C-alpha positions as CSV (number, residue, x, y, z in Angstrom):
1,M,91.0,95.0,137.7
2,A,89.1,94.3,134.5
3,N,88.8,90.6,134.8
4,T,86.6,89.5,137.7
5,A,86.2,85.9,136.6
6,I,87.6,83.3,139.0
7,P,90.3,81.3,137.2
8,N,89.8,77.5,136.6
9,R,86.1,77.8,137.4
10,P,83.8,76.8,134.5
11,E,80.8,79.0,134.0
12,A,77.4,77.3,134.5
13,P,75.1,77.5,131.4
14,A,72.2,79.9,131.7
15,G,69.4,78.2,133.7
16,A,71.6,75.4,135.0
17,G,70.0,73.9,138.1
18,V,66.9,75.9,137.9
19,S,64.7,72.9,137.0
20,A,65.9,70.9,139.9
21,A,65.8,73.8,142.4
22,G,62.6,75.4,141.3
23,P,62.1,79.1,140.2
24,A,65.1,81.2,139.2
25,A,67.3,82.4,142.0
26,G,66.3,85.8,143.2
27,E,62.7,85.5,142.1
28,A,60.5,86.5,145.0
29,P,57.8,84.0,146.1
30,A,54.2,85.0,145.6
31,S,53.5,84.7,149.3
32,Y,54.9,83.4,152.6
33,E,53.0,80.1,152.1
34,A,54.4,79.7,148.6
35,A,57.9,80.2,150.0
36,V,57.4,77.6,152.7
37,A,56.0,75.1,150.1
38,E,58.9,75.7,147.8
39,L,61.3,75.4,150.7
40,E,59.8,72.1,151.8
41,G,60.1,70.8,148.2
42,L,63.7,71.8,148.0
43,V,64.4,70.0,151.3
44,A,62.7,66.9,150.1
45,K,64.7,66.9,146.8
46,M,68.0,67.5,148.7
47,E,67.3,64.8,151.3
48,G,66.3,62.4,148.5
49,G,69.9,62.5,147.2
50,A,69.0,62.5,143.6
51,L,70.3,66.0,142.8
52,S,73.7,66.5,141.2
53,L,76.3,68.5,143.1
54,E,75.5,71.7,141.1
55,D,71.8,71.2,141.5
56,S,72.2,70.7,145.2
57,L,74.2,73.9,145.5
58,S,71.5,75.8,143.5
59,A,68.8,74.3,145.7
60,Y,70.8,75.4,148.8
61,R,71.2,78.9,147.5
62,R,67.5,79.2,146.7
63,G,66.6,77.7,150.1
64,S,68.7,80.4,151.8
65,Q,66.9,83.1,149.8
66,L,63.5,81.6,150.8
67,V,64.5,81.4,154.5
68,S,65.5,85.0,154.4
69,Y,62.2,86.0,152.7
70,C,60.2,84.1,155.3
71,Q,62.1,85.7,158.1
72,Q,61.5,89.1,156.7
73,Q,57.8,88.4,156.2
74,L,57.5,87.1,159.8
75,E,59.2,90.2,161.1
76,K,56.8,92.5,159.2
77,V,53.8,90.6,160.6
78,E,55.3,90.7,164.1
79,Q,55.7,94.5,163.8
80,Q,52.1,94.8,162.6
81,V,50.9,92.7,165.6
82,R,52.8,95.0,168.0
83,V,51.2,98.0,166.4
84,L,47.7,96.4,166.7
85,D,48.4,95.3,170.3
86,G,49.4,98.8,171.1
87,E,46.2,100.2,169.7
88,V,43.9,97.6,171.1
89,L,45.4,97.3,174.5
90,K,45.4,101.0,175.4
91,P,43.5,101.6,178.5
92,L,40.0,103.0,177.8
93,A,39.4,106.5,178.9
94,T,37.0,106.8,181.8
95,D,34.9,109.6,182.9
96,E,37.3,110.2,185.8
97,D,40.1,110.8,183.3
98,D,38.1,113.7,181.7
99,A,37.6,115.5,185.0
């Protein structure tokens, strides 16, 4: 199966939709806050209705990536909090425990 292209589907030019949707798809955000800000911008553009169909699709894809990134970051932080809570909330050793 050498040809993996989908028939009757025009290929988008390189960089198509990137300007309307923000950074290139797959590019990791600098931080959780940057991802949320970019996601909010994408939502505003999409709700504004000024994007073409292709740009809307690109924005949706990027938004899905950003949501996934944010979920992963929140899970990491939640795990770190669990570890910290486990260390902080350990009962303190008393003199009676040593006897």
